[in-house]
Structure formats: structure tokens, C-alpha cells
KEMAR-726121 format. One line per 8 residues: number of its first residue (from 1); for each residue y, z, x of C-alpha. Coordinates in pm, 1 decimal. Last residue first. Layout:
REM KEMAR-726121
NUM	Y:Z:X; ... $
END
This chain:
REM KEMAR-726121
119	547.7:-1661.6:1606.8; 312.9:-1404.3:1466.6; 284.2:-1116.0:1214.2; 9.9:-1177.3:964.7; -21.5:-977.8:644.8; -325.5:-1055.4:424.2; -351.3:-906.9:75.7; -635.3:-680.5:-46.2 $
111	-889.7:-683.0:-325.1; -742.5:-369.8:-480.2; -920.2:-29.2:-450.6; -1002.9:251.4:-680.0; -1088.1:619.4:-653.3; -1187.2:821.9:-954.8; -1482.3:1014.0:-807.5; -1247.5:1266.0:-647.1 $
103	-1131.2:1378.2:-997.2; -809.3:1560.2:-1063.8; -536.3:1398.2:-853.8; -704.6:1064.0:-908.5; -694.5:821.5:-618.7; -542.8:471.8:-642.6; -562.9:246.6:-330.7; -381.4:-78.9:-245.7 $
95	-521.9:-269.7:43.9; -349.7:-444.7:327.3; -541.0:-694.4:533.0; -415.9:-673.7:887.3; -139.6:-776.2:1128.2; 69.9:-470.7:1196.5; -21.1:-501.7:1561.4; 194.7:-814.3:1582.1 $
87	496.5:-600.3:1494.3; 701.3:-586.4:1175.5; 1052.8:-447.0:1195.8; 1048.2:-374.9:827.4; 766.9:-319.8:578.0; 863.2:-220.1:221.7; 540.3:-102.6:58.0; 555.2:-109.4:-317.7 $
79	388.7:73.6:-612.1; 358.5:-37.1:-973.1; 259.9:114.7:-1301.0; 589.8:-15.1:-1436.8; 693.6:322.3:-1589.9; 543.9:491.9:-1291.8; 770.2:321.1:-1046.4; 645.1:390.7:-693.1 $
71	771.8:379.2:-342.6; 631.6:339.7:11.3; 872.6:271.5:304.0; 770.0:118.6:633.7; 966.3:107.7:962.0; 1073.1:469.7:1031.4; 718.7:593.0:1041.8; 475.6:302.0:1077.0 $
63	270.2:403.6:1379.5; 286.3:778.7:1285.2; 85.6:729.2:963.6; 314.5:788.1:666.5; 306.4:1040.1:380.8; 521.7:1050.9:68.0; 584.9:1304.3:-200.0; 675.8:1106.1:-513.6 $
55	557.5:1372.7:-764.6; 269.7:1136.7:-865.6; 190.7:1125.8:-491.2; 294.1:857.0:-246.9; 68.3:741.2:36.6; 105.7:548.2:360.4; -84.5:352.1:620.3; -442.8:492.5:595.9 $
47	-685.9:304.3:819.1; -970.1:61.2:760.1; -1187.6:36.4:1061.0; -1131.3:-223.4:1327.5; -1286.4:-551.6:1420.2; -1008.8:-756.1:1250.3; -735.9:-524.3:1120.4; -784.5:-314.1:810.1 $
39	-494.2:-164.5:618.9; -446.2:114.3:368.5; -174.2:158.3:111.5; -154.3:450.4:-125.2; -124.5:581.6:-471.0; -186.1:941.4:-578.7; -289.9:924.1:-942.9; -185.1:1141.7:-1235.7 $
31	102.7:920.2:-1350.7; -138.4:626.3:-1378.4; -319.3:821.9:-1644.9; -18.4:873.8:-1868.1; 64.8:502.9:-1825.4; -278.0:378.6:-1923.4; -394.3:144.2:-1652.3; -457.4:-219.0:-1735.6 $
23	-173.8:-369.9:-1538.2; -224.0:-168.8:-1224.3; 32.6:-325.2:-998.5; 51.7:-335.6:-621.7; 348.9:-475.8:-437.9; 397.8:-563.9:-80.9; 742.1:-620.7:71.3; 769.7:-817.4:399.5 $
15	1004.2:-793.1:686.9; 1068.8:-959.2:1020.5; 1083.2:-823.4:1370.5; 781.8:-1023.6:1477.3; 765.4:-1336.4:1269.6; 620.5:-1334.1:920.0; 313.3:-1485.7:759.1; 209.5:-1359.5:415.1 $
7	152.0:-1075.8:196.1; 350.1:-1005.5:-122.8; 85.8:-930.7:-380.6; -170.8:-669.3:-467.2; -361.0:-627.7:-797.6; -531.0:-301.3:-896.9; -764.4:-262.8:-1187.9 $
END
């Protein structure tokens, strides 16, 4: 139900833009989900990176504040994560998440996209 794209290899200081689309979602339902990006580095637990509510309120983990921007376009059932000034420690698999605002059991994940920051 969620498809990520935009990962890849970038040098430190570079930028990437991740996208996550929910092509099969009903528009009125997508609008009732808080969308987010998580990441998991090798040997580490999955961590929250950023979220955006249906009302477009955003949250960022401290380590990415000022460098990453999350956004959504409900009409396109898509969210993005603009990542600037990337650091080697940002290397991870990035996962898109959709969590219903009304039902905790409605929680979905994409398969993930790899982001590598290296020379």
C-alpha cells in the first residue's frame, strides 16, 4: 500500500528527496492518516525521523532538525522527505509509515529505500 522512492548514494553535504505514494488509498481515507518517515541503520533499532499530520503539523527528531523537511500532498496521496546536508550517520533504510488518526490498528509500512552517504 506504500511505495517509497528516491533513495541512493550521495556524498556528505549532499541532498536527496524521498517520496512515498499510496496509490491504492482512497483519498478521503489518506487524509485521515498521520504520515511519517522512519529509518533503520545497520545494527540499530528503527527510529522515527519525521511525521506530518493530516493538518500538516510536523515533528522532527532532533538529529535532523534544520536539515530535513517533511511534506504531504493529500490530492496526490504522496509525502516527501527533503534531506539536505546529509551526513554519514544518516545512512539507513528509510521507511514510509501511515498511521490512522482514528484506529491504532491501522498502521502500514512501505518496504523501505536505502540511503547511503559516503565519498
